[in-house]
C-alpha positions as CSV (number, residue, x, y, z in Angstrom):
1,X,21.9,-46.7,-36.8
2,X,23.8,-44.0,-35.0
3,X,27.5,-43.9,-35.3
4,X,30.0,-43.1,-32.5
5,X,31.1,-40.1,-34.5
6,X,27.6,-38.7,-34.6
7,X,27.0,-39.4,-30.9
8,X,30.3,-37.7,-29.9
9,X,29.6,-34.7,-32.1
10,X,26.0,-34.4,-30.7
11,X,27.2,-34.8,-27.1
12,X,29.9,-32.1,-27.5
13,X,27.6,-29.6,-29.2
14,X,24.7,-30.3,-26.9
15,X,26.9,-29.7,-23.8
16,X,28.5,-26.6,-25.3
17,X,25.1,-25.1,-26.2
18,X,23.8,-25.6,-22.7
19,X,27.0,-24.2,-21.1
20,X,26.7,-21.2,-23.4
21,X,23.1,-20.8,-22.3
22,X,22.3,-20.5,-26.0
23,X,18.6,-21.6,-26.2
24,X,18.3,-21.4,-30.1
25,X,21.4,-23.6,-30.4
26,X,20.1,-26.0,-27.8
27,X,16.7,-26.2,-29.7
28,X,18.5,-26.7,-33.0
29,X,19.1,-30.3,-32.0
30,X,15.4,-31.1,-31.9
31,X,12.6,-31.7,-34.3
32,X,9.8,-29.1,-34.2
33,X,7.3,-31.5,-32.5
34,X,9.7,-33.4,-30.2
35,X,8.6,-34.6,-26.8
36,X,10.5,-34.0,-23.6
37,X,9.9,-35.9,-20.3
38,X,11.4,-34.9,-17.0
39,X,10.4,-35.2,-13.4
40,X,11.2,-31.4,-13.2
41,X,8.4,-30.7,-15.7
42,X,6.0,-32.3,-13.3
43,X,7.5,-30.6,-10.3
44,X,8.1,-27.1,-11.6
45,X,5.2,-26.7,-14.0
46,X,2.6,-28.9,-12.3
47,X,2.3,-31.0,-15.5
48,X,1.3,-34.4,-14.1
49,X,2.5,-36.3,-17.2
50,X,6.0,-34.8,-16.8
51,X,6.0,-34.4,-20.6
52,X,5.9,-31.4,-22.9
53,X,5.6,-31.4,-26.7
54,X,7.0,-29.0,-29.2
55,X,9.8,-26.5,-29.4
56,X,7.7,-23.6,-28.1
57,X,6.5,-25.4,-24.9
58,X,9.9,-27.0,-24.1
59,X,11.7,-23.8,-25.1
60,X,9.7,-21.8,-22.6
61,X,10.4,-24.4,-19.9
62,X,14.1,-24.4,-20.6
63,X,14.2,-20.6,-20.8
64,X,12.8,-20.4,-17.3
65,X,15.4,-22.9,-16.1
66,X,18.3,-21.0,-17.6
67,X,17.0,-17.8,-16.0
68,X,16.6,-19.5,-12.6
69,X,20.1,-21.0,-12.8
70,X,22.5,-18.5,-14.3
71,X,25.5,-20.5,-13.3
72,X,24.3,-23.7,-15.0
73,X,27.1,-25.8,-16.3
74,X,27.2,-29.4,-17.5
75,X,30.2,-31.8,-17.5
76,X,29.9,-34.8,-19.8
77,X,30.9,-38.1,-18.1
78,X,29.9,-40.6,-20.8
79,X,28.1,-41.0,-24.1
80,X,26.3,-44.3,-24.6
81,X,25.2,-45.2,-28.1
82,X,22.2,-47.3,-29.2
83,X,20.6,-48.1,-32.5
84,X,18.5,-44.9,-32.9
85,X,19.2,-43.4,-29.5
86,X,21.9,-42.3,-27.2
87,X,22.3,-41.5,-23.5
88,X,24.4,-38.7,-22.2
89,X,25.5,-39.2,-18.6
90,X,26.7,-35.9,-17.1
91,X,27.1,-33.8,-14.0
92,X,24.5,-31.1,-13.9
93,X,23.5,-28.2,-11.6
94,X,21.9,-30.5,-9.1
95,X,24.1,-33.6,-9.4
96,X,24.3,-36.5,-11.8
97,X,21.9,-36.8,-14.7
98,X,21.3,-39.0,-17.7
99,X,19.3,-38.1,-20.7
100,X,18.1,-40.5,-23.4
101,X,17.6,-39.0,-26.9
102,X,15.7,-40.7,-29.7
103,X,16.5,-39.5,-33.2
104,X,14.6,-39.4,-36.5
105,X,16.3,-40.2,-39.9
106,X,17.5,-36.6,-40.3
107,X,19.4,-36.7,-37.0
108,X,17.0,-34.6,-35.0
109,X,15.8,-35.5,-31.5
110,X,12.1,-36.6,-31.6
111,X,11.9,-37.7,-27.9
112,X,14.1,-37.1,-24.9
113,X,13.8,-38.3,-21.4
114,X,15.8,-36.9,-18.4
115,X,16.7,-38.8,-15.3
116,X,18.3,-37.5,-12.2
117,X,20.2,-38.9,-9.2
């Protein structure tokens, strides 16, 4: 079960990594074979499932996003804690967003799902 301390630390470091545009630091939160789902994956990459698997594939997608949005900045609004997951609700480059993160026993993200307003 996730603790509030773990969730708050994850949220702060995840937001800081994105705001620093530090892709290796961003990817350090994830297991090697994690899955990422986002409507932008379908829209920007033409991947009909909206899902990518693995650090290499997702890292390339995020690298392109960081390059396309050099002023990207996130503002954390709330952290919601579940049993083995948490949701970050934040203001992103295009408005409000929420991402659900599912963790393995070592505290790495194995699945993440992005949602946008």
